[in-house]
C-alpha positions in Angstrom: -34.6 42.1 -60.5 -32.0 42.5 -57.2 -33.3 42.6 -53.9 -31.9 44.1 -50.4 -31.7 42.5 -47.4 -31.1 43.2 -44.3 -29.0 41.7 -41.4 -27.1 42.1 -38.0 -23.2 41.2 -38.1 -21.4 39.9 -35.4 -20.8 42.7 -33.2 -24.5 43.4 -34.1 -24.4 46.4 -36.2 -27.0 46.5 -39.1 -25.9 46.1 -42.3 -27.3 45.7 -45.7 -26.8 44.0 -49.3 -28.3 44.0 -52.8 -28.0 40.6 -54.5 -29.4 39.5 -57.6 -31.8 37.1 -59.0 -29.0 33.7 -58.3 -27.9 35.4 -55.2 -25.0 37.0 -55.9 -23.8 40.4 -54.3 -24.1 43.7 -56.3 -23.7 46.1 -53.7 -23.2 46.4 -49.9 -23.3 48.7 -47.1 -19.4 49.7 -46.3 -20.0 50.0 -42.6 -22.4 49.0 -39.7 -24.8 50.9 -38.2 -25.9 51.3 -34.6 -29.7 51.7 -35.7 -31.9 49.4 -38.0 -33.3 53.0 -39.7 -29.7 54.6 -40.5 -29.1 51.1 -42.2 -31.9 51.6 -44.6 -31.6 55.0 -45.4 -28.0 54.7 -46.3 -29.1 51.2 -48.5 -31.4 53.6 -50.2 -29.3 56.0 -51.0 -26.1 53.9 -51.8 -27.9 50.8 -53.3 -31.1 52.3 -54.6 -33.1 49.7 -52.3 -37.0 50.4 -51.6 -37.7 47.5 -49.3 -35.5 44.8 -47.2 -35.9 41.4 -46.2 -34.6 40.4 -43.4 -31.9 38.3 -42.8 -31.5 36.3 -39.3 
């Protein structure tokens, strides 16, 4: 089952990515978001993400 990860990029913007069991990136955010909540909303709409693992 794919999982979704959320992280901050080098500019400090929030991004999400959906990965397969073996770590392959299946989908990702096309832009950065200033607010984490906006990023999570986009991931639900665009990437079918329902929960996230925070990646540091």
